[in-house]
N, C-alpha and C positions, 0 to 999 in steps of 0.2 A: 300255360305250358310253353309258350314261345320263349319266355325269359329263361326257362331252365335250359333249353337247347342253346340259347345265346351265351349263357354263362359257361356251359360245357364247351362250346366252340372256342370261347375266349381262353379257357384253361388249357385246352388242347393246343391252341396256337402258341400260347406262352411256353408250354412244355416243349413243343417242337422247335421253337426258336432257341431255347436254352440248349437243346441237343445239337442244333446247327452250330451255335457258337462254341460249344465244347468240341464238337467234331472238327471244326476248322482251326481250333487252337486260340481263338479270340478270348475264350473264357476257359483256360486250361486247368480245370479242377476235376478230379476223380478219374475213374478208369476209362471214361469216354474221350479223354483229351487227345486231340490230334489223330482221330481215327475216322477215316472217310465213311465207314459203315454208319456211324452215328449221324454224320452230316446228311446222308441219303435218307435215313430213317426220319430225321427231323423234317426234311423237305416233304416227305410223304405225309407225315402227321400234320404239318401246316396246311397242305393241300386238302386233306380230309377235313380239317377244321374250317377252312373257307367254304368247302362244299356243304358242311353241316349248317353253317351260318346262313348260306344262301337258301338251302332247303327249308330251314326253320322260318325264314322270313317270307318265303313264297307260299307257304302252306296256308290254306284257308282263304286265299284271295279268290274272289269269284270272277268269272269271265264276263266281259261286258255283254249286254244283250245283243243278240244278232238281229239284223233288220229283216 
């Protein structure tokens, strides 16, 4: 199940990065070109993707035994 979340996080990160590039005008294609709103949405999506990746890879780890 971890690999599903990792793939989802990767796809979200790529989508957010495209939105950032379109919003900043680096990749000026479509209705999102040069609009700050899409840059901000892309940043939020990228941060969510990083959070999902971290959460997916921390899940299921056991704590070390206490003394």
